Structure formats: structure tokens, C-alpha cells
N, C-alpha and C positions, 0 to 999 in steps of 0.2 A: 626472496625465496620464491620458488616456482609455485603456481597455483593453477588448478584446472577445475572448472565448474561450468554449470549450465546457467545462462542468463537469458530469460525470455525464450527458452527453447533452443538457444544457440550455444554451441560449445565455445568456451572462452578459456584461453591459456594466457596467463599473465605472470609477470615477475613483480613481486610486491615487497615492500618493507613490512616486516612482521607486525609492526604497530599500526598499520593502515586499517581504518574502519571500513566496513562494507559500504557505508555511505560515500566515503571518499573514493573508493575503488569505482563505484558506479558513476559518480559525478565527474571525477577528475580523470580516472583511468579509462572508462568506457564511454564517457560523454553522454550518459543517460541522466538527464537533469530533472526528471520528474520528481524524484524523491528530494525533498528540500532539507536544507540544514537550518533548522529553526533554533532550538535551544542548545543543541549538541550535548545534551545531558539526559536524553531519553524521557523528557517530561512533556513534550508537546505533541508528539506523534506525526510531525510533518514528514519524517523520513521513513514512515512505515512501508515495508515491503514484505513479501512472503518468502520464506525459506522452507523448502520441502512441504509446502502447503500450509504453513503456520505463519502468522504475522509476527514480525519482529521490528524493533526500532533499529534501523541500520546504523545509526550513529554510535550505538553501544555494542555493536556486533563486530568482532574482528574478522576481517576478510580472510585471514589465515585459517579460520575455522570453517570456511566454505568449501574446502577441498572435497570434490566429488558431489557437492550438493546442488540443488536446483533453486535458483532465485527467480522470482517473478516480480517485475516492477510495473508501474502504471503503463509504461510504454509497451508492455507485452500483454496487457489485459484484454485488448480488443479481441473479438472472435476471429477464428481463422479466415473466414470469408471477408474480413475487413470491417464489418459493422461493429458499432460500439457494444461493449459489454452491457447487459441490462442495468447494472449499477451506474455506469457512466451516463447512460441515457436518462436514468431516473434523476440523477443530480441535475441534469440540464432541465428536465421537465418540471422539477419542483423548485427551481431556483435555489438549490442547496449550496450556493456559493456567493461570495461577493468579490473580495479581492482575488481569490483563487489560490493564494499561497498554500493554504493547508489542504486544498482539494485533493491532490494525488494521494496524500497520506490518509485523508478521510475516506476516500473511495477504497483504498486497499484494506483499511481496517473494517470498513462496512462489508466488503465481500467476505472477509474472514468472520465477521460477526454472524452473517447469515450461514456460512458454511459450518460454523461451530454450533449452530442451533440456538443462538441467542437473540433472535429477531422475532420473538413471539408476541411481544408487547412493546409499547413505547417506553415503558419504564425499564424493561430489560435492555432495549437498544441503548437508552441513555446510560445505563450502568456499564455496559460492555464497550461503549464508545467513549467513556469518560477520559481515557488516556490521550484522546485527540482533541486538541484545543483549536477553536475558531475564534480569533480575536474580533471578527466582524459580527459574531453572534448569529450565524445562520443555522442555529441548532434545530429550529422547528422544521425548516426545509430539509435538513439532513435526515432527521427522523422520518419524515414523510417519504423521502426518497428511498430509504432503506426498507421501509414497510412495503412500498410499491415494488421495488426490485426483488425483495424476498419472495413475494408471491410468484414472480416470473422465474426466478432462479430455482425455486423448489418445484415448480410445475413443469420445468423444461429442462 
């Protein structure tokens, strides 16, 4: 079936199987490999992207439902002038990663957490980030990064 959507600010026209997940379209069809296939059941958050400004697990989202929608992946998160998004920089500054497999999904969920107004305390961040699993256990750094970036995102 034909599909037309925006991905990272670029118009994309594709022909897809109606059963294709958004994750598979991004990774296999568009070669945007930032979103990871972790559990493929919507339980780990490694595939988190934004659709029309809201976070979704792309492994459970049908690509066919993206007609006319706007998708933002980790590859499109950097600022227009090319510098890192404050959340990306905060993850680096706070060593909020180890193996890095979950990091793109963590960052996309963290940006949404701030934008949704759920970054006012460590407890609130932990609650609203609970759908994103880090098997390395970098949670303390992740919370610190979100708190740091939230101040910058809300102030600028």
C-alpha cells in the first residue's frame, strides 16, 4: 500500500505491506537504525520514537497508521544548526549509558518526559521513564541527565 509521511522533517513516500511496523519501516525501509528492536513486544522502550510530538513504541505501531503524520527519530533530534539536543548532551555529560543499546529510546522517551511536564522530581522521572529498560543499570545517570536537560529545555 502507498504511504506518505514526514520523517525527521523530510517527506517520505513508500510502498509498504500493511502489516509492517513503524520500527521495521524506519530500520529496514528507511535505514534509520537508531530505534532498536529490543523485545518487539512494546515492553522495553528501545524503539521509542515521537509521532506528532508524542512518544510511541514503534514496534507496536503500524506504519500504515502513519499516513500524513510526523515521525521524529533520534537521527532527527539534533538542533537545526547541527549541535546536539540538550538531552543528547546531558546523556553524555552524566554518563547515562553503558552499552548504548537502549540509549536512543531512552533519549526519545526522556525528551517526551520533559515535554509532557513529568520531569519535576526524580521520583516523577522514574515513574514516567519506567517503560524504558536499561539492562546495564545506568538509571542514576539517566535521571540526572533528564533533570539537567529539563532545566535547559524549559529555559530555552
